[in-house]
C-alpha positions, -999 to +999 in steps of 0.1 A: +313+275-275+291+262-302+283+284-328+248+277-337+221+300-349+183+288-357+175+291-389+140+305-396+119+289-423+084+289-413+063+321-421+089+337-441+099+334-477+134+319-489+154+349-505+154+339-541+189+349-547+200+318-525+177+294-540+197+266-556+166+254-581+165+217-587+201+207-591+207+173-575+245+170-570+262+192-546+292+214-546+316+217-518+335+246-518+370+250-495+376+287-483+407+303-481+427+336-488+408+345-518+372+334-506+375+351-469+351+372-454+309+378-455+308+392-491+331+365-508+313+335-489+284+349-496+290+350-533+302+313-536+269+306-518+248+324-542+269+308-572+259+273-559+285+260-532+259+238-509+286+227-482+318+250-473+354+230-464+378+244-442+411+231-444+430+228-411+464+219-429+462+258-434+451+287-413+447+293-379+419+289-354+412+327-350+407+324-388+387+293-390+364+306-365+357+337-383+350+315-410+326+297-394+309+324-379+306+344-414+289+311-427+260+311-399+257+345-402+253+340-441+229+311-433+206+331-407+205+359-438+197+330-465+171+309-447+188+281-461+208+255-440+245+256-448+270+222-439+306+230-428+328+206-433+365+208-413+393+186-431+420+175-406+453+177-420+462+140-407+498+121-409+511+140-435+550+130-436+576+153-446+612+158-448+629+183-428+651+212-443+679+217-463+711+237-455+706+258-485+674+257-485+669+231-515+693+208-536+691+188-571+693+150-574+709+135-602+693+098-616+717+073-604+733+089-574+733+077-538+712+093-512+707+086-473+676+093-452+680+092-417+665+103-381+691+131-374+680+162-373+706+180-385+698+202-420+701+183-450+727+178-480+735+170-513+737+138-502+714+136-472+682+145-458+664+141-422+636+120-424+618+124-387+595+096-393+609+063-376+573+048-388+583+050-423+620+032-419+596+004-401+579-003-434+609-002-454+629-030-475+653-034-499+636-026-533+611-004-517+605+029-536+596+063-519+581+091-535+590+127-526+575+159-537+539+145-548+557+116-568+579+142-588+613+123-574+614+086-570+639+068-547+645+032-545+661+016-512+691-003-514+694-010-476+678+002-444+676-002-410+653+013-378+667+046-384+683+050-418+679+041-455+702+041-483+686+049-517+694+050-552+676+081-572+656+069-597+640+102-608+659+131-599+650+169-599+651+200-572+640+190-535+634+218-511+626+218-476+596+195-459+584+184-490+560+152-486+568+120-489+549+087-499+555+051-498+539+033-524+526-004-513+532+003-476+510+001-447+526+030-425+520+019-384+506+053-377+473+067-365+454+085-391+451+116-359+480+133-348+483+153-319+475+185-341+448+167-358+433+160-320+434+197-308+422+208-340+394+183-335+382+196-303+383+232-313+358+225-346+336+203-325+334+234-301+324+255-332+295+231-342+312+221-374+289+191-393+311+169-411+347+160-400+368+147-428+397+121-415+431+124-437+450+094-449+427+066-436+442+030-442+416+009-420+384+011-407+398+010-371+411+045-380+372+056-383+365+037-354+392+056-330+381+086-345+339+083-337+346+077-301+365+112-300+338+125-317+310+110-296+284+118-322+287+155-325+294+156-361+295+131-394+326+114-404+342+113-438+368+094-446+392+103-473+407+076-494+442+089-503+460+056-497+460+024-519+463+004-483+424+020-476+413+002-512+425-034-501+395-027-469+374-006-488+342-024-477+348-022-441+358+013-442+328+026-463+310+006-437+321+025-408+318+060-422+291+086-427+306+097-462+338+090-483+357+114-502+377+100-533+411+125-528+429+118-558+458+137-551+477+115-528+459+085-543+474+095-578+508+099-562+512+065-548+494+044-576+500+047-618+480+075-631+460+050-655+447+032-621+430+061-606+398+065-630+390+028-623+398+031-586+373+062-584+346+042-599+353+012-574+348+037-545+317+055-559+299+019-565+304+008-531+293+043-516+265+039-536+257+003-527+260+012-490+239+041-494+266+067-482+274+098-496+305+101-522+327+130-529+346+133-557+378+157-547+412+169-562+421+190-595+381+191-607+389+223-620+424+231-615+433+254-645+409+279-629+433+283-602+449+309-626+424+309-654+389+324-656+373+291-678+383+254-673+399+236-698+372+212-717+388+179-699+379+194-666+344+202-676+343+165-687+357+154-654+332+172-634+304+158-658+317+120-655+314+124-615+276+136-622+271+109-647+284+085-620+258+097-596+282+108-568+267+132-541+292+163-542+321+174-561+347+194-545+367+226-551+402+229-534+424+257-546+404+268-573+381+285-543+405+290-514+437+305-529+428+310-568+421+338-587+386+328-599+365+316-570+330+326-576+337+318-613+350+285-604+314+277-584+294+293-608+307+270-640+308+240-617+272+247-612+269+249-649+287+220-660+265+197-631+229+214-643+240+206-680+251+170-670+221+162-648+200+177-679+214+153-705+208+122-676+171+132-675+170+131-710+185+098-711+217+105-723+238+089-709+220+060-696+211+067-657+229+039-643+223+005-627+195-002-603+209-013-566+196-040-544+170-027-519+179-042-484+148-060-466+136-034-447+103-011-446+127+017-454+142+002-484+110-008-498+094+026-497+124+042-512+121+019-539+087+023-545+095+062-545+117+056-574+091+038-592+065+063-587+086+092-597+094+073-627+056+069-638+038+098-625+043+130-629+055+138-588+069+174-585+088+165-553+093+139-524+091+152-490+108+133-465+101+141-428+132+128-407+148+135-373+180+115-378+185+121-418+184+081-422+151+085-445+167+114-466+197+089-473+177+058-479+157+081-505+188+096-523+205+061-526+177+054-551+180+087-569+143+093-574+135+115-606+117+141-581+138+165-561+140+156-521+126+181-497+140+168-468+121+184-437+138+182-402+133+196-364+169+192-357+191+218-371+220+200-368+205+168-393+193+201-420+231+211-423+247+177-425+223+167-450+232+196-475+258+169-488+233+144-499+224+143-536+191+155-545+184+169-508+169+203-502+167+210-465+144+226-448+145+231-404+113+235-387+092+226-361+081+184-363+045+176-375+019+168-346-001+145-367-003+130-405-028+159-410-003+185-400+027+165-418+005+170-452+002+206-445+034+213-439+047+194-468+022+211-491+035+248-478+070+240-477+069+226-513+054+256-524+074+280-508+108+263-511+097+265-551+096+226-559+056+226-564+026+248-575-008+246-558-022+211-571+008+197-579+013+157-571+037+151-538+054+120-523+057+120-485+079+095-464+080+095-427+078+076-401+053+065-377+051+077-345+068+113-358+103+118-340+111+081-339+148+079-357+150+052-384+112+042-387+105+051-420+074+032-430+048+059-442+043+066-478+015+091-489+006+106-522-011+144-517-015+176-538+006+207-529 
């Protein structure tokens, strides 16, 4: 049964403890053992988290259900829509187990991988993935344990690979296996993923993160299963995905730059450029983009980040991404609330720098030949030349908010929608502050609602200038065709 609680906003004042001010870049925080329960999740939300990630590589269905229920309770108390992202484990390929639990490999030694189920030894290990052997050829390299160990194939067949150890080290049970430069013939959805997906859709999550996407067809297949019940975020963590980046972005609702596995199969010096390439393509397409992995990694154990980590977060903000993500920092680290709070502070400072022109605001994007893009471009130009308190976007599907956010207007975007599902998934969009309320009856009602919500939500004072964007007739998805100037 879907867990869905209405979020009352009309005729009430939002609790100031939960108001997020005018921060544009969103924070996606992963929940886990360090952040379980209403009190902990409420603390993360109050510190600045906009969307919560449930990592289905860990935990139980009962545990994830409890987290969703807690988020929806907090949503009700805060009177603010909260997004939930469910992250599928995907086809993570791993070794089997060893007789003694672990071994130590030395550079230059021979080592065999095969399909046998027998526990591994000093000279061989089980690799229960025939699709990997199908993708191998002499000279190919395999990376084990997040790249810490490197093997080079000398001979291989349909069920085995003889290798030489290039980089040795300790190797233990069930470590991950990566094959750089190879497209592994495997679906992005395992049987476990399909069970988890059905469960998450039953709970009513807003986003599905699809792991190890290699081609656009992976997203298309997932969309068929999801059937419009949630938005799809493609996680780009395989080099093969970069070869068909534009096609994957076109089929996705959002993209995550998952630098962990991507950094295993690529040289470290390649990752920053690829990150910027992905961001540019998402910005061009108007698709939300999230930068993830190791953003504040040292805060798993320390109460403050390194200066390099602070610069990493700020760099993503300067690139105008929609969101930055915390993984173990908020899920299993010692300082989950502090990690969110410091990320919030870094973002705010970077955005303040951008408003003052340091660094420059970035490239302008070519609008598409549509009424929606023409209006969105006009909104950006008007917010740059006029003192505008907020842009108020009336939307049913969320399309108006997306196109406005693509232009990155100076004034914040107040997204007003009659659909609770739209209000929730839109919490990921850059600059969007979402309100779930009744649809407008006519233009006069639209203006009155824009005035009252912009003041109530803290974006404007009475008399401030507002830009109102909507589609006529009301309730028609994708029909952005109206721009009106009003006073709050």
